C-alpha positions in Angstrom: 3.0 -0.3 -26.4 3.4 3.3 -25.2 5.6 4.0 -22.2 5.4 6.9 -19.7 8.5 7.0 -17.5 8.5 8.9 -14.2 11.9 9.8 -12.8 12.8 11.9 -9.7 15.4 14.5 -8.9 16.9 16.6 -6.1 15.6 14.5 -3.2 13.7 11.2 -2.7 10.2 11.1 -1.2 8.8 13.7 -3.5 5.6 11.7 -4.3 6.7 10.1 -7.5 4.3 7.1 -6.8 1.3 9.4 -6.3 2.3 11.4 -9.4 2.7 8.2 -11.5 -0.7 6.9 -10.2 -2.4 10.2 -10.9 -1.0 10.3 -14.5 -2.4 6.8 -14.9 -5.8 8.0 -13.6 -5.9 10.9 -16.0 -5.0 8.6 -19.0 -7.6 6.1 -17.9 -10.1 8.9 -17.7 -9.3 9.6 -21.4 -10.5 6.1 -22.2 -7.1 4.4 -22.3 -6.1 1.2 -20.6 -3.2 1.6 -18.3 -0.7 -0.7 -16.5 2.1 0.2 -14.1 5.7 -0.9 -13.3 7.7 0.1 -10.3 11.5 -0.1 -10.5 13.3 -0.3 -7.2 17.1 -0.2 -7.6 17.9 -1.9 -4.3 19.6 -5.3 -4.2 16.8 -7.0 -2.2 14.9 -9.5 -4.4 11.7 -8.0 -3.0 10.4 -5.9 -0.1 9.5 -8.9 2.0 12.4 -8.7 4.5 12.6 -5.0 4.8 11.9 -3.2 8.0 8.7 -1.0 7.9 10.7 1.7 9.6 13.1 1.8 6.7 10.9 1.4 3.7 7.3 1.7 4.8 4.8 -1.1 4.5 5.2 -4.2 2.5 2.3 -4.4 0.1 1.0 -7.9 -0.8 -0.5 -8.8 -4.2 -3.0 -11.5 -5.2 -0.2 -13.7 -6.5 1.7 -13.4 -3.2 4.2 -10.8 -4.3 5.7 -8.8 -1.5 6.3 -5.4 -3.1 6.9 -1.7 -2.6 4.0 0.3 -1.2 3.8 2.4 -4.4 2.2 -0.6 -6.1 -0.5 -0.2 -3.5 -1.0 3.4 -4.7 -1.3 2.1 -8.3 -3.8 -0.6 -7.4 -6.0 1.9 -5.4 -5.9 4.7 -7.9 -6.2 2.7 -11.1 -8.4 -0.2 -9.6 -6.1 -2.8 -11.2 -4.7 -6.1 -10.0 -0.9 -6.2 -10.5 1.5 -9.1 -10.3 4.9 -9.5 -8.5 6.6 -9.0 -11.9 5.3 -5.4 -12.0 7.9 -4.6 -9.3 11.4 -4.9 -10.7 14.4 -4.8 -8.4 18.1 -5.0 -8.9 18.1 -8.2 -7.0 15.5 -9.8 -9.4 17.4 -8.7 -12.5 20.8 -9.9 -11.3 19.4 -13.1 -10.0 17.8 -13.9 -13.4 21.0 -13.0 -15.3 23.2 -15.1 -12.9 20.8 -18.1 -13.2 21.1 -17.9 -17.0 24.9 -17.6 -16.7 25.0 -20.8 -14.5 22.9 -22.6 -17.1 25.3 -21.6 -19.8 22.7 -19.6 -21.7 25.4 -16.9 -22.6 27.5 -19.5 -24.4 30.7 -18.7 -22.7 30.5 -14.9 -23.2 31.8 -12.5 -20.6 28.6 -11.4 -18.7 28.5 -7.7 -18.2 26.2 -4.9 -17.0 26.0 -3.7 -20.6 24.6 -5.5 -22.5 23.4 -8.4 -20.3 21.9 -6.6 -17.3 20.4 -3.8 -19.5 19.0 -6.3 -21.9 17.4 -8.2 -19.0 15.8 -5.0 -17.7 14.4 -4.1 -21.2 13.1 -7.6 -21.8 11.4 -7.6 -18.3 9.7 -4.3 -18.9 8.5 -5.2 -22.4 7.1 -8.6 -21.3 5.4 -7.3 -18.1 3.9 -4.3 -19.9 1.9 -6.8 -22.0 0.2 -8.5 -19.0 -3.4 -7.3 -18.7 -4.1 -6.0 -15.1 -7.6 -4.6 -15.5 -9.5 -7.9 -16.0 -9.9 -7.4 -19.8 -8.4 -9.2 -22.7 -5.2 -8.1 -24.4 -2.4 -5.7 -23.3 -3.0 -2.1 -22.1 -2.5 1.0 -24.2 0.0 2.7 -21.9 2.5 1.4 -19.4 3.5 3.9 -16.7 7.0 3.1 -15.3 8.2 4.7 -12.1 12.0 4.6 -11.5 12.6 4.7 -7.7 15.3 6.7 -6.1 16.9 9.9 -7.5 18.6 10.5 -10.8 22.4 10.3 -10.2 22.2 7.4 -7.7 24.9 4.8 -8.5 22.5 1.9 -8.0 20.0 3.2 -10.6 22.6 3.6 -13.4 21.9 0.3 -15.2 18.2 1.1 -15.2 18.7 4.6 -16.6 20.9 3.1 -19.4 18.3 0.4 -20.1 15.5 3.0 -20.3 17.6 5.1 -22.6 18.0 2.2 -24.9 14.3 1.4 -24.6 13.3 5.0 -25.6 15.5 4.7 -28.6 14.3 1.3 -29.7 10.5 2.0 -29.3 10.8 5.4 -31.0 9.9 9.0 -29.9 6.1 8.5 -30.5 6.0 5.7 -28.0 8.0 7.1 -25.1 7.3 10.1 -22.8 9.6 11.0 -19.9 8.3 13.0 -17.0 10.8 14.2 -14.4 9.5 15.0 -10.9 11.6 17.6 -9.1 11.6 19.9 -6.1 11.3 23.6 -6.2 12.3 24.7 -2.7 11.7 28.1 -1.1 14.5 29.4 1.1 13.1 30.7 4.3 15.0 34.0 4.5 14.5 35.1 0.9 11.1 33.5 0.3 12.0 32.9 -3.4 11.3 29.8 -5.4 14.6 28.3 -6.4 14.9 26.5 -9.7 18.6 25.7 -9.7 18.3 22.2 -8.0 15.9 21.2 -10.8 18.2 22.6 -13.5 21.1 20.5 -12.2 18.9 17.5 -11.9 17.7 17.8 -15.5 21.3 18.4 -16.7 22.3 15.2 -14.9 19.5 13.3 -16.6 20.4 14.7 -20.1 24.0 13.8 -19.5 22.8 10.2 -19.1 21.1 10.3 -22.5 17.5 11.0 -21.4 15.7 14.3 -22.0 12.5 15.0 -20.1 9.4 15.9 -22.2 7.5 17.2 -19.1 8.6 18.5 -15.7 6.4 17.9 -12.7 7.5 20.4 -10.1 6.7 19.8 -6.5 6.3 22.8 -4.3 4.5 24.0 -1.2 2.8 26.9 -3.1 1.7 27.2 -6.8 4.7 27.8 -9.2 5.2 31.4 -10.2 5.3 32.4 -13.9 8.9 33.6 -13.7 10.0 30.3 -12.1 8.2 28.4 -14.9 9.9 30.6 -17.5 13.4 30.0 -16.0 12.7 26.2 -15.9 11.6 26.3 -19.6 14.7 28.2 -20.7 17.3 26.2 -18.8 15.8 22.7 -18.8 14.9 22.7 -22.5 11.2 21.9 -21.8 8.2 23.8 -23.3 6.5 26.1 -20.7 3.2 24.3 -21.5 4.9 21.0 -20.4 5.9 22.3 -17.0 3.4 21.0 -14.5 3.1 22.2 -10.9 2.1 19.7 -8.3 1.8 21.9 -5.2 0.6 20.8 -1.8 -3.2 20.0 -1.8 -5.7 19.2 1.0 -5.8 15.5 -0.1 -4.0 13.5 -2.8 -7.3 12.8 -4.7 -6.8 16.4 -6.0 -3.6 15.4 -7.9 -5.3 13.9 -10.9 -7.6 17.0 -11.1 -4.5 19.3 -10.7 -2.9 17.5 -13.7 -6.1 17.6 -15.8 -6.5 21.3 -15.1 -3.0 22.0 -16.4 -3.7 19.9 -19.6 -1.1 17.3 -18.6 -3.0 14.7 -20.5 -2.8 16.7 -23.8 1.0 17.1 -23.5 1.4 13.3 -22.8 -1.1 12.3 -25.5 0.6 14.6 -28.0 4.0 13.1 -27.2 2.6 9.6 -27.6 0.6 10.4 -30.7 -2.6 9.3 -29.0 -4.7 12.5 -29.4 -6.8 11.0 -32.2 -8.0 8.0 -30.2 -8.3 9.6 -26.7 -11.4 11.2 -25.3 -11.6 14.3 -23.0 -10.9 13.1 -19.5 -14.0 12.2 -17.4 -13.0 12.8 -13.8 -16.4 13.5 -12.3 -16.1 10.7 -9.7 -12.7 11.9 -8.7 -13.9 15.5 -8.4 -16.9 14.4 -6.2 -14.6 12.3 -4.0 -12.0 15.1 -3.5 -14.6 17.7 -2.7 -16.6 15.4 -0.4 -13.4 14.8 1.6 -12.6 18.5 1.8 -16.1 19.3 3.1 -16.4 16.7 5.8 -16.7 18.2 9.3 -17.7 15.3 11.5 -14.8 13.0 12.5 -14.5 9.5 14.0 -11.7 8.8 16.5 -9.8 5.6 15.9 -7.1 4.2 18.2 -4.4 2.5 16.1 -2.4 0.3 18.5 0.8 -1.0 16.7 4.5 -1.5 16.7 5.6 0.8 13.9 3.7 3.9 14.7 6.8 6.1 14.4 6.4 6.0 10.6 2.8 6.2 9.3 3.9 4.7 6.0 4.4 1.4 7.9 0.6 1.1 7.9 -0.2 3.0 4.7 -2.8 0.6 3.3 -4.6 0.4 6.7 -4.7 4.2 6.9 -6.1 4.4 3.3 -8.7 1.7 4.1 -9.8 3.7 7.2 -10.1 6.8 5.0 -12.2 5.0 2.3 -14.5 3.5 5.0 -14.9 6.8 6.9 -15.7 8.8 3.8 -18.3 6.2 2.9 -19.9 7.0 6.3 -19.5 10.8 5.7 -16.8 11.0 8.4 -13.3 12.2 8.5 -10.9 9.7 10.2 -8.9 11.0 13.2 -6.3 8.4 14.0 -4.7 8.3 17.4 -1.4 6.5 16.9 -0.6 4.5 20.1 2.7 2.7 20.5 1.7 -0.6 21.9 4.6 -0.7 24.3 3.4 2.6 25.9 0.3 0.8 27.2 2.4 -1.8 29.1 2.9 -1.7 32.9 6.6 -1.4 32.5 6.2 1.9 30.8 4.2 3.2 33.7 7.5 3.0 35.7 10.0 4.1 33.0 7.9 6.7 31.2 4.7 7.5 33.2 3.7 10.4 30.9 3.8 8.3 27.8 1.9 5.6 29.6 -0.8 8.0 30.8 -1.1 9.6 27.3 -1.5 6.2 25.6 -4.2 5.1 27.9 -6.0 8.4 27.6 -6.0 8.1 23.8 -7.3 4.5 24.0 -10.1 5.5 26.3 -11.1 8.4 24.2 -11.3 6.4 21.0 -14.6 5.3 19.4 -13.0 2.1 18.0 -9.7 0.2 18.3 -7.6 -1.4 15.5 -4.6 -3.6 16.0 -2.8 -4.2 12.7 -0.3 -6.8 11.6 3.3 -7.0 12.8 6.1 -9.4 13.5 8.1 -10.1 16.7 7.3 -9.8 20.4 7.9 -6.1 21.0 4.6 -4.4 22.2 2.6 -7.6 22.3 1.6 -7.1 26.0 0.3 -3.6 25.1 -1.7 -5.0 22.3 -3.2 -7.6 24.6 -4.2 -4.9 27.0 -5.8 -2.9 24.2 -7.8 -6.0 23.0 -8.9 -6.7 26.6 -10.0 -3.1 27.1 -12.1 -3.2 23.8 -13.7 -6.5 24.7 -14.6 -5.7 28.3 -15.9 -2.2 27.5 -17.8 -3.0 24.3 -15.6 -0.8 22.2 -15.6 -1.9 18.5 -12.4 -3.8 17.7 -10.8 -5.0 14.5 -7.7 -7.2 14.8 -5.8 -7.8 11.6 -3.3 -10.8 11.3 -1.3 -10.3 14.5 -4.3 -8.4 15.8 -6.4 -11.5 15.5 -3.8 -13.7 17.2 -3.6 -11.1 20.0 -7.4 -11.3 20.6 -7.1 -15.1 20.9 -4.2 -14.9 23.4 -6.1 -12.3 25.5 -9.3 -14.4 25.5 -7.4 -17.5 26.5 -5.7 -15.7 29.4 -8.7 -13.7 30.6 -11.7 -15.9 30.0 -10.2 -19.5 30.0 -7.8 -18.6 32.8 -4.7 -19.8 30.9 -2.3 -17.2 32.3 0.6 -18.4 30.3 -1.3 -18.8 27.0 0.9 -17.4 24.2 2.1 -17.7 20.6 5.0 -19.9 19.7 6.3 -16.8 17.9 6.8 -15.0 21.2 7.4 -18.0 23.6 8.4 -21.3 22.2 8.2 -23.0 25.6 4.7 -21.8 26.5 2.6 -24.6 28.2 -0.5 -23.3 26.4 0.3 -22.5 22.8 -2.9 -20.9 21.3 -1.0 -19.7 18.2 1.4 -22.0 16.5 3.7 -22.2 13.5 1.9 -24.1 10.7 4.2 -25.3 8.0 3.5 -23.6 4.7 7.0 -22.1 4.9 10.5 -22.4 6.3 11.5 -21.6 9.9 15.0 -20.5 8.9 14.6 -18.5 5.6 12.7 -15.2 6.0 12.1 -14.3 2.3 9.0 -15.7 0.6 8.4 -18.3 3.2 5.0 -17.2 4.5 1.4 -17.9 3.6 1.2 -15.2 1.0 -1.3 -13.9 -1.5 -5.0 -14.3 -2.2 -6.6 -17.3 -0.4 -10.3 -18.3 0.0 -12.0 -18.1 3.4 -15.2 -20.1 3.8 -17.8 -18.8 6.2 -19.1 -21.4 8.7 -22.4 -19.6 9.2 -24.4 -17.5 6.8 -25.6 -15.0 9.4 -22.2 -13.9 10.9 -21.4 -10.2 10.8 -18.5 -10.7 8.5 -20.4 -12.6 5.8 -23.2 -10.0 6.0 -20.7 -7.2 5.6 -19.2 -8.9 2.5 -22.7 -9.6 1.2 -21.6 -13.1 0.5 -22.9 -16.0 2.6 -20.4 -18.5 1.4 -16.8 -17.2 1.0 -14.4 -14.3 0.5 -11.0 -14.0 -1.2 -8.5 -11.9 0.7 -4.7 -11.5 0.8 -2.5 -13.1 3.4 1.0 -12.5 4.9 1.8 -14.6 7.9 3.6 -17.6 9.3 1.6 -18.4 12.5 -2.0 -19.6 12.9 -4.5 -20.1 15.7 -3.9 -23.6 17.1 -6.6 -25.9 15.8 -6.4 -28.0 19.0 -7.8 -25.1 21.2 -10.7 -24.1 18.9 -13.2 -26.3 20.8 -12.5 -24.8 24.2 -12.4 -21.2 22.9 -15.8 -21.7 21.1 -17.3 -23.2 24.2 -16.2 -20.1 26.1 -18.0 -17.8 23.6 -15.4 -16.9 20.9 -16.7 -18.0 17.5 -14.5 -18.9 14.5 -16.8 -18.0 11.7 -14.3 -18.2 8.8 -11.9 -21.0 8.0 -9.8 -22.0 5.0 -10.8 -24.9 2.7 -9.1 -27.5 4.9 -10.9 -26.1 8.0 -7.6 -26.3 9.9 -6.6 -22.6 9.5 -8.8 -20.1 11.3 -9.5 -17.0 9.2 -12.2 -15.0 11.0 -13.3 -14.8 14.6 -16.2 -12.9 16.2 -17.5 -12.4 19.7 -21.3 -12.6 19.8 -23.0 -10.1 22.0 -20.3 -7.5 21.4 -21.1 -4.5 19.2 -18.2 -5.4 16.9 -15.3 -7.6 17.9 -13.7 -9.1 14.8 -10.3 -10.7 14.1 -9.1 -11.7 10.7 -6.0 -13.6 9.7 -5.9 -12.0 6.3 -5.3 -8.3 5.4 -8.5 -6.7 4.1 -6.8 -3.3 3.7 -4.9 -4.4 0.6 -8.1 -4.6 -1.5 -9.8 -1.4 -0.3 -10.4 1.2 -3.0 -11.6 4.8 -3.1 -15.4 4.5 -3.5 -15.2 0.7 -2.8 -14.2 0.5 0.9 -13.2 -2.8 2.6 -16.2 -4.4 4.2 -14.5 -5.0 7.5 -13.2 -1.4 7.8 -16.7 -0.2 6.9 -18.1 -2.4 9.7 -15.6 -1.0 12.2 -16.5 2.6 11.4 -20.3 2.0 11.3 -20.2 0.2 14.7 -18.2 3.1 16.1 -21.2 5.2 15.4 -23.8 2.6 16.4 -25.0 2.3 12.8 -23.9 -1.2 11.9 -27.2 -3.1 12.5 -29.2 -0.5 10.5 -26.7 -0.9 7.6 -26.8 -4.7 7.7 -30.6 -4.8 7.8 -30.5 -2.6 4.6 -27.9 -4.8 2.9 -29.0 -8.4 3.3 -26.8 -11.2 2.0 -26.5 -11.1 -1.8 -28.7 -8.1 -2.2 
């Protein structure tokens, strides 16, 4: 197995995940099979209980793993299906070591960070790297490892030491280290400063790791004299200093790396030049250029709880991008804080209230994504009602589907106090209830998680036609609450149709409103399986209906054709 390690220096948030994904794309384009591992040095076992405001979205895998959003980047860029073990955290490592210690596996020895924790990290990396993630037999050729955080962080020290040992044990021909660092420009002087990167590399070398390549993040292309300085003081060949400057869209990053012969430097270090082909990035080039040249845009209202940090909905944003580009449109997302639509805000912050409603009314379609807790729920219900009554295309995901059920029960069935048990345990009309596939008290890994099958109840529903499968679809889930099976009958009599159910037919998966241009709610998260060039069917349906092109598209793409 060949390993490519990506570390970061100076500051966090430099785009190590996109860099790691892009390196994987370039190596894939050379005909190599690639897998990925993300190391997160925090103590949490996984990302499941983290606030989206603090860490961005929680990405869900097929096997139910709740992982860092960078694994979403890997899956989208490399078109692979990762496992929860591809995300290593300090919590997982310590938990596995402590479990062994309790069982007596260490035979009475003193359990220490070195060698026990570091050995556990190495064993985990080496075993996970062998798991095929691209649907083919046998292990990949190259494993790209991203170490989260910044070199010098106390919490990442055991991982740095384990990776140092790994580099030594696998040998220099099987290990390539790429250090991502920042080249800032001071406003007054306007000069590119290399000193922070020099210090970062010095820190890395003091810990026993020497970078083979530098990936320098900067606003503008790196100047020759900056590159020369970095080469001299960081002990890295000038040809191995890559510049990842700001680009119009991230699909340019693999092309940027290819144009700087990054693949040649990596392949040379890994002794793979003899078996690798020249990189074929024609599809990526077309994709990046198509996006740059789009002029017509579609306006989407995103009504959510965590709109203060767009990374909270990263996969939803990417899915909208994939679907819009497939329709030759550029997505313009109007972020609307759900609470700003509520009547209370009209009193406390009238300007925010007016702006939110103006954005909603100007939108060509409405999307209500997933979330937890009762904040902003009334605003989401108002958004769903507006979309339903005004024939505006609507897609509700997870909580967004439950919102549309609550709104329909209140507005159409006249159940004014209809609610979810999540928001009101004493509601007389619970249309959304807790269904036990998890614990009420423990928050971690207690939800309905991972890929589950949805069976379509009718072959001619919009959703099954969009998926081009009249029978079923497999999508990823992350939720605790479900539409109450006891109210399905009255809701369907009133016009709301539940066209997708699970295999027990007790859990509602997909709802549609016949006669509406596009009013769809899904309990699963279709955004997690959207890919560049292969957009999610439901997001594509939302964008097509926003432009009145859905029926024409469906007539061209009949079921199974």
